[in-house]
Each structure stands twice: as C-alpha cells, then as structure tokens.
N, C-alpha and C positions, 0 to 999 in steps of 0.2 A: 340472361341468367345472372342472378346476383351471387357473388362469391360468398362462401361460408366463412367461418372463423379461421384465422391463420393457425395451422397446427404448430408451426415453429414458434409463434408467439406464446402459445400455451406451454410448449415444452420449455421455453426460456423462463417463463414465469415459475414453472415447477422447479426448474433446476437452480434458479438464482434467488428465489424468494421463499417458496414453500419448504423446500428441503433444508436450507440453512435455518429457517425459523424453528425447526425441531430442536435445535440446541438450546435456545432460551426456554422453550417449553419444557424440555427435560430438566433443566436447572430449577425451574419453578416447581415442577412436579416433585423433584427430589426434596425441595425445601418443605413441601407439605406432607411428605411421607412421615409416618410415625417413627420415632427413634427406635422403638422396639423391633421394627422390621429389619433394619440393617445394622443397628448399633451406631453409637455416636462417632466412633473413629472411622468405621467403614463408610458412613455417610459423608464424612468430611473428605475422605480419600476419593470417593466417587465424584464429589463436587470439584475437587482440585483437578482430577484427571479430565473431567468434562471441560473445565475452564481452560486448561492447558491445550487440550486437543482442539478446541474451537479457536483459541488464540493462534495456534499454528495454522489452522485453516484460513483465518482472517489475514495472516501475513502472506500466505500464498495467494489468496484472492487479490490482495492489494498489489502484490508484485505483478500479477497478470494484468491488473487494471493499468498499472504504470507502463507495462510493456505494450499494451494495446491502445493506449490513448491517442496515438498519432495514426495508427493504422485503421482502427475501427472505433470511433468514439462511442457509438451505441453499445457495443460489446463491453467497452471499458466501464460504462455506467452500470451495466448489469453486474460486473465483477465488484464494483464499489459497493453496491447494495448487498451483495453476498458477504463482503468483508465486514460491513457494518452490522449485519445480522449475526455474524459469527463472533463479533466482538462483545455482543450483549451478555453472554454467560459470564465472561470475565468481569465485566462491569457490575453485574448482579452479585457476584461473589465478593467483590471488593466493597460494594455499596450496601444496598438494603438487605441482602440475604446473608451477608458475611458476618 
C-alpha cells in the first residue's frame, strides 16, 4: 500500500507560507482600492497598521527561527520563510506602494 500525502507537510505549508502570504496580498489589495472607499487618510492608516503588524510578526518569526536553528533546522527554515513573507508588506509600503 502506497502512503498518501503527508498531512503535517500540508499543515506546515498552510501555516508558514499560505497564511503569511495574506499580508502582502492585503497590502496590494489596499493599494488598488479606490480612495473614495476609505478616504486617503484612513487608507494610509490602514496601510501603516498592516505594515507594523506584519513587521512585528516577522520579528517574532525570526526570533523563533533563531531559537530553533540548532534544535530543528527544518522548522527554523519554515519560520524564516514566514518571516520573509511577513516582511513584504513593510517593503511594499516603503518601496513601490509608498
């Protein structure tokens, strides 16, 4: 009998790649919303709040990766991917969308 797909690998992919990828998508979606929907100031405040929240999450993920790098290098790599994905909204706000 051949084993099926590993459910823990799918869970890790969802937790460390798909879920954090929502932050850059939200920032990009916010950039494409019309100004009349939220107003200019509110749109800017939402963007800054989203960038700061994801930056805090990236710092936590990086801290976890540093803590786990000797114990479980595979888990540390997953947390590094999470941190990089959560860093994207801040880079988007400072770069092309700012």
